[in-house]
N, CA, C and O of each residue as an XYZ file, in Angstrom:
448
protein
N      16.123      5.360      6.943
C      16.329      6.247      5.823
C      16.366      7.680      6.335
O      15.774      7.991      7.368
N      17.033      8.517      5.641
C      17.124      9.901      6.063
C      16.823     10.830      4.902
O      16.761     10.401      3.750
N      16.640     12.082      5.207
C      16.446     13.097      4.191
C      15.089     13.017      3.530
O      14.117     12.561      4.131
N      15.028     13.474      2.257
C      13.776     13.563      1.531
C      13.188     12.188      1.187
O      12.010     12.086      0.846
N      13.997     11.146      1.275
C      13.537      9.814      0.902
C      13.152      9.000      2.130
O      13.256      7.774      2.107
N      12.717      9.643      3.183
C      12.357      8.978      4.431
C      11.159      8.044      4.233
O      10.219      8.375      3.510
N      11.201      6.904      4.867
C      10.161      5.887      4.751
C       9.277      5.901      5.989
O       9.778      5.776      7.106
N       7.958      6.053      5.804
C       7.023      6.044      6.925
C       6.530      4.637      7.219
O       6.208      4.308      8.360
N       6.473      3.809      6.184
C       5.976      2.447      6.322
C       6.374      1.664      5.084
O       6.952      2.202      4.140
N       6.052      0.392      5.112
C       6.215     -0.466      3.936
C       4.851     -1.054      3.596
O       4.082     -1.431      4.481
N       4.572     -1.126      2.327
C       3.320     -1.642      1.789
C       3.603     -3.059      1.324
O       4.362     -3.253      0.375
N       3.007     -4.056      1.973
C       3.245     -5.454      1.621
C       2.132     -5.962      0.718
O       0.952     -5.805      1.031
N       2.508     -6.574     -0.404
C       1.550     -7.142     -1.346
C       1.629     -8.662     -1.245
O       2.685     -9.254     -1.466
N       0.505     -9.287     -0.909
C       0.424    -10.745     -0.849
C      -0.035    -11.230     -2.222
O      -1.222    -11.178     -2.547
N       0.915    -11.699     -3.018
C       0.636    -12.091     -4.397
C      -0.303    -13.288     -4.484
O      -0.936    -13.487     -5.521
N      -0.412    -14.089     -3.429
C      -1.310    -15.233     -3.466
C      -2.771    -14.806     -3.341
O      -3.666    -15.579     -3.683
N      -3.027    -13.594     -2.861
C      -4.395    -13.082     -2.698
C      -4.793    -12.082     -3.787
O      -5.975    -11.957     -4.108
N      -3.835    -11.384     -4.346
C      -4.130    -10.299     -5.292
C      -4.810    -10.839     -6.555
O      -4.390    -11.839     -7.137
N      -5.890    -10.128     -6.959
C      -6.596    -10.458     -8.194
C      -6.605     -9.283     -9.173
O      -7.415     -9.251    -10.100
N      -5.715     -8.332     -8.970
C      -5.546     -7.196     -9.883
C      -6.826     -6.385    -10.067
O      -7.205     -6.067    -11.194
N      -7.490     -6.050     -8.964
C      -8.723     -5.245     -9.031
C      -8.417     -3.770     -9.285
O      -9.246     -3.075     -9.873
N      -7.244     -3.265     -8.857
C      -6.807     -1.927     -9.219
C      -7.009     -0.816     -8.210
O      -6.592      0.311     -8.477
N      -7.626     -1.067     -7.066
C      -7.842      0.009     -6.090
C      -6.521      0.613     -5.638
O      -6.409      1.834     -5.532
N      -5.526     -0.213     -5.373
C      -4.235      0.300     -4.902
C      -3.540      1.131     -5.975
O      -2.842      2.095     -5.662
N      -3.728      0.759     -7.240
C      -3.104      1.512     -8.332
C      -3.683      2.922     -8.415
O      -2.953      3.886     -8.642
N      -4.992      3.035     -8.230
C      -5.649      4.344     -8.286
C      -5.224      5.227     -7.124
O      -5.035      6.431     -7.295
N      -5.074      4.642     -5.951
C      -4.775      5.420     -4.748
C      -3.301      5.744     -4.599
O      -2.950      6.734     -3.957
N      -2.436      4.932     -5.178
C      -0.988      5.139     -5.018
C      -0.297      5.354     -6.365
O       0.740      4.754     -6.650
N      -0.893      6.221     -7.188
C      -0.269      6.569     -8.460
C       1.116      7.146     -8.188
O       1.288      7.948     -7.270
N       2.079      6.749     -8.965
C       3.437      7.218     -8.765
C       4.257      6.288     -7.884
O       5.487      6.304     -7.951
N       3.604      5.483     -7.065
C       4.284      4.490     -6.244
C       4.090      3.101     -6.834
O       5.001      2.272     -6.823
N       2.879      2.859     -7.353
C       2.555      1.575     -7.975
C       2.056      1.810     -9.394
O       1.388      2.806     -9.671
N       2.385      0.888    -10.286
C       1.839      0.859    -11.642
C       1.363     -0.559    -11.899
O       1.817     -1.502    -11.251
N       0.452     -0.708    -12.841
C      -0.037     -2.037    -13.181
C       0.802     -2.677    -14.270
O       1.247     -2.007    -15.202
N       1.015     -3.984    -14.145
C       1.693     -4.706    -15.220
C       0.687     -4.958    -16.345
O      -0.426     -4.436    -16.293
N       1.047     -5.734    -17.345
C       0.161     -5.956    -18.493
C      -1.162     -6.638    -18.101
O      -2.141     -6.557    -18.842
N      -1.192     -7.307    -16.942
C      -2.412     -7.954    -16.463
C      -3.113     -7.168    -15.359
O      -4.137     -7.615    -14.841
N      -2.577     -6.004    -14.991
C      -3.186     -5.166    -13.974
C      -2.692     -5.390    -12.555
O      -3.193     -4.759    -11.625
N      -1.715     -6.278    -12.369
C      -1.166     -6.506    -11.032
C      -0.232     -5.360    -10.652
O       0.486     -4.847    -11.511
N      -0.227     -4.947     -9.380
C       0.584     -3.796     -8.972
C       2.083     -4.107     -8.961
O       2.514     -5.167     -8.507
N       2.854     -3.163     -9.469
C       4.310     -3.223     -9.437
C       4.822     -1.928     -8.823
O       4.279     -0.853     -9.077
N       5.859     -2.037     -8.022
C       6.466     -0.850     -7.414
C       7.286     -0.109     -8.460
O       8.108     -0.705     -9.156
N       7.058      1.184     -8.564
C       7.787      2.019     -9.512
C       9.254      2.092     -9.095
O       9.561      2.388     -7.940
N      10.153      1.822    -10.032
C      11.581      1.968     -9.791
C      12.215      0.919     -8.895
O      13.336      1.118     -8.426
N      11.536     -0.187     -8.645
C      12.089     -1.256     -7.798
C      12.409     -2.456     -8.663
O      11.639     -2.784     -9.566
N      13.539     -3.128     -8.406
C      13.855     -4.348     -9.153
C      12.815     -5.433     -8.891
O      12.136     -5.410     -7.864
N      12.690     -6.369     -9.802
C      11.640     -7.379     -9.702
C      11.687     -8.178     -8.401
O      10.634     -8.607     -7.930
N      12.837     -8.392     -7.810
C      12.946     -9.131     -6.558
C      12.554     -8.322     -5.332
O      12.519     -8.866     -4.228
N      12.258     -7.028     -5.498
C      11.925     -6.162     -4.369
C      10.565     -5.504     -4.543
O      10.397     -4.327     -4.227
N       9.604     -6.252     -5.039
C       8.284     -5.690     -5.304
C       7.226     -6.127     -4.300
O       6.068     -5.731     -4.427
N       7.583     -6.915     -3.328
C       6.620     -7.382     -2.342
C       6.444     -6.383     -1.207
O       5.320     -6.169     -0.753
N       7.528     -5.763     -0.736
C       7.479     -4.755      0.320
C       7.936     -3.423     -0.264
O       9.118     -3.215     -0.537
N       6.978     -2.537     -0.446
C       7.206     -1.261     -1.125
C       7.324     -0.143     -0.097
O       6.425      0.012      0.729
N       8.413      0.649     -0.118
C       8.528      1.781      0.810
C       7.441      2.827      0.544
O       7.144      3.158     -0.603
N       6.858      3.339      1.633
C       5.820      4.371      1.548
C       6.343      5.630      2.240
O       6.736      5.594      3.406
N       6.341      6.740      1.506
C       6.787      8.019      2.054
C       5.717      8.570      3.006
O       4.549      8.195      2.899
N       6.099      9.449      3.925
C       5.120     10.016      4.862
C       3.901     10.641      4.178
O       2.786     10.511      4.682
N       4.087     11.306      3.059
C       2.976     11.939      2.358
C       2.025     10.962      1.686
O       0.937     11.359      1.270
N       2.406      9.691      1.570
C       1.571      8.674      0.929
C       0.880      7.756      1.935
O       0.127      6.864      1.545
N       1.130      7.968      3.212
C       0.639      7.048      4.235
C      -0.896      6.973      4.278
O      -1.452      5.884      4.412
N      -1.575      8.104      4.166
C      -3.044      8.091      4.187
C      -3.598      7.317      2.992
O      -4.540      6.539      3.142
N      -3.023      7.523      1.811
C      -3.476      6.798      0.616
C      -3.179      5.306      0.741
O      -3.974      4.477      0.297
N      -2.040      4.957      1.344
C      -1.703      3.544      1.543
C      -2.692      2.889      2.502
O      -3.103      1.749      2.285
N      -3.075      3.599      3.560
C      -4.076      3.069      4.496
C      -5.419      2.857      3.778
O      -6.094      1.849      3.986
N      -5.783      3.804      2.952
C      -7.040      3.679      2.216
C      -6.986      2.502      1.244
O      -7.973      1.782      1.096
N      -5.855      2.299      0.585
C      -5.701      1.173     -0.342
C      -5.836     -0.159      0.379
O      -6.473     -1.080     -0.134
N      -5.243     -0.271      1.562
C      -5.352     -1.500      2.342
C      -6.824     -1.772      2.675
O      -7.294     -2.902      2.536
N      -7.539     -0.755      3.107
C      -8.946     -0.909      3.458
C      -9.847     -1.177      2.260
O     -10.905     -1.786      2.410
N      -9.443     -0.730      1.074
C     -10.261     -0.888     -0.127
C     -10.023     -2.199     -0.855
O     -10.803     -2.560     -1.736
N      -8.971     -2.916     -0.512
C      -8.641     -4.149     -1.235
C      -9.671     -5.241     -0.914
O      -9.777     -5.675      0.232
N     -10.428     -5.683     -1.926
C     -11.461     -6.688     -1.677
C     -10.900     -8.075     -1.355
O     -11.617     -8.915     -0.810
N      -9.663     -8.320     -1.675
C      -9.050     -9.632     -1.449
C      -8.138     -9.646     -0.229
O      -7.514    -10.669      0.055
N      -8.045     -8.522      0.505
C      -7.183     -8.411      1.686
C      -5.743     -8.804      1.365
O      -5.069     -9.468      2.153
N      -5.294     -8.378      0.194
C      -3.952     -8.723     -0.281
C      -2.896     -7.713      0.148
O      -1.714     -7.897     -0.141
N      -3.303     -6.652      0.832
C      -2.388     -5.573      1.170
C      -2.262     -5.415      2.677
O      -3.219     -5.631      3.421
N      -1.076     -5.037      3.109
C      -0.819     -4.851      4.537
C       0.211     -3.734      4.686
O       1.136     -3.627      3.881
N       0.050     -2.904      5.716
C       1.053     -1.893      6.026
C       1.940     -2.418      7.134
O       1.453     -2.880      8.166
N       3.240     -2.345      6.917
C       4.226     -2.760      7.908
C       4.982     -1.528      8.371
O       5.028     -0.525      7.658
N       5.570     -1.591      9.544
C       6.395     -0.497     10.033
C       7.580     -0.270      9.110
O       7.904     -1.145      8.306
N       8.233      0.876      9.204
C       9.377      1.170      8.334
C      10.538      0.232      8.606
O      10.705     -0.277      9.714
N      11.332      0.014      7.575
C      12.528     -0.807      7.714
C      13.551     -0.024      8.514
O      13.893      1.103      8.155
N      14.037     -0.608      9.585
C      15.049      0.075     10.382
C      16.166     -0.887     10.766
O      16.889     -0.655     11.735
N      16.303     -1.967     10.002
C      17.365     -2.919     10.267
C      16.968     -4.030     11.219
O      17.728     -4.978     11.413
N      15.770     -3.928     11.827
C      15.312     -4.970     12.742
C      14.392     -5.925     12.006
O      13.595     -5.511     11.164
N      14.504     -7.190     12.324
C      13.604     -8.182     11.752
C      12.241     -8.049     12.418
O      12.142     -7.631     13.572
N      11.207     -8.404     11.694
C       9.867     -8.427     12.268
C       9.300     -7.064     12.577
O       8.804     -6.845     13.682
N       9.357     -6.135     11.630
C       8.789     -4.810     11.841
C       7.304     -4.939     12.148
O       6.633     -5.800     11.580
N       6.781     -4.103     13.033
C       5.375     -4.229     13.432
C       4.421     -3.913     12.292
O       4.737     -3.122     11.403
N       3.276     -4.525     12.326
C       2.205     -4.223     11.395
C       1.454     -3.020     11.932
O       1.145     -2.961     13.122
N       1.159     -2.065     11.072
C       0.395     -0.895     11.468
C      -1.086     -1.258     11.447
O      -1.541     -1.936     10.526
N      -1.831     -0.821     12.435
C      -3.262     -1.101     12.503
C      -3.993     -0.073     11.657
O      -4.189      1.067     12.080
N      -4.388     -0.474     10.480
C      -5.012      0.424      9.516
C      -6.351      0.953     10.009
O      -6.695      2.102      9.731
N      -7.108      0.147     10.727
C      -8.451      0.551     11.113
C      -8.487      1.534     12.271
O      -9.472      2.258     12.411
N      -7.467      1.592     13.098
C      -7.439      2.515     14.217
C      -6.622      3.770     13.943
O      -6.678      4.724     14.718
N      -5.869      3.782     12.859
C      -4.994      4.909     12.555
C      -5.798      6.071     11.983
O      -6.820      5.852     11.332
N      -5.348      7.313     12.218
C      -6.052      8.471     11.672
C      -6.015      8.457     10.152
O      -5.029      8.016      9.562
N      -7.060      8.928      9.520
C      -7.145      8.959      8.061
C      -7.337     10.388      7.596
O      -7.769     11.257      8.354
N      -7.008     10.614      6.338
C      -7.278     11.913      5.728
C      -8.768     12.008      5.462
O      -9.433     10.982      5.314
N      -9.290     13.177      5.399
C     -10.706     13.361      5.101
C     -11.564     13.268      6.341
O     -11.100     13.529      7.451
N     -12.832     12.889      6.148
C     -13.764     12.899      7.258
C     -13.694     11.638      8.113
O     -14.338     11.581      9.160
N     -12.938     10.630      7.702
C     -12.729      9.458      8.530
C     -13.795      8.398      8.425
O     -13.646      7.339      9.036
N     -14.891      8.629      7.667
C     -15.882      7.564      7.580
C     -15.444      6.546      6.536
O     -14.641      6.854      5.655
N     -15.965      5.354      6.638
C     -15.582      4.283      5.742
C     -16.735      3.920      4.809
O     -16.773      2.813      4.273
N     -17.670      4.840      4.613
C     -18.840      4.556      3.785
C     -18.449      4.261      2.345
O     -19.145      3.516      1.655
N     -17.353      4.833      1.887
C     -16.936      4.628      0.509
C     -16.069      3.416      0.299
O     -15.566      3.218     -0.807
N     -15.871      2.602      1.298
C     -14.993      1.437      1.180
C     -15.431      0.553      0.022
O     -16.601      0.195     -0.112
N     -14.458      0.218     -0.803
C     -14.724     -0.655     -1.921
C     -15.211      0.075     -3.164
O     -15.482     -0.556     -4.185
N     -15.322      1.363     -3.092
C     -15.822      2.118     -4.224
C     -14.883      2.166     -5.404
O     -15.289      2.582     -6.489
N     -13.644      1.754     -5.233
C     -12.664      1.800     -6.311
C     -12.509      0.456     -7.014
O     -11.648      0.324     -7.884
N     -13.290     -0.515     -6.676
C     -13.136     -1.856     -7.233
C     -13.456     -1.884     -8.718
O     -14.391     -1.233     -9.184
N     -12.663     -2.650     -9.443
C     -12.943     -2.913    -10.844
C     -13.607     -4.274    -10.930
O     -13.245     -5.191    -10.193
N     -14.529     -4.405    -11.782
C     -15.221     -5.698    -11.950
C     -14.924     -6.279    -13.288
O     -15.414     -7.360    -13.614
């Protein structure tokens, strides 16, 4: 992708694991919205393209935090789409994060 719509990564949602807890919705407002049952949907994407959601460079830190906060491990960050099959998975735990970098707040966004 080029220009203002450049993709830094793709956010993969594993629908078999997701229980609609909502952490990703809180962290990625504007990229994801909840359906009537609270499951995440990609904003502006057709229904067949909601599993791998493009993440802009400015949303990468929030996407990493969402992956780490998901209690069901239903989220994964993949490398950007560049026409090659098998884009690499980004290592969320070793990548730099916004803020102070501690993980003490992990899971604090969970809905019960």
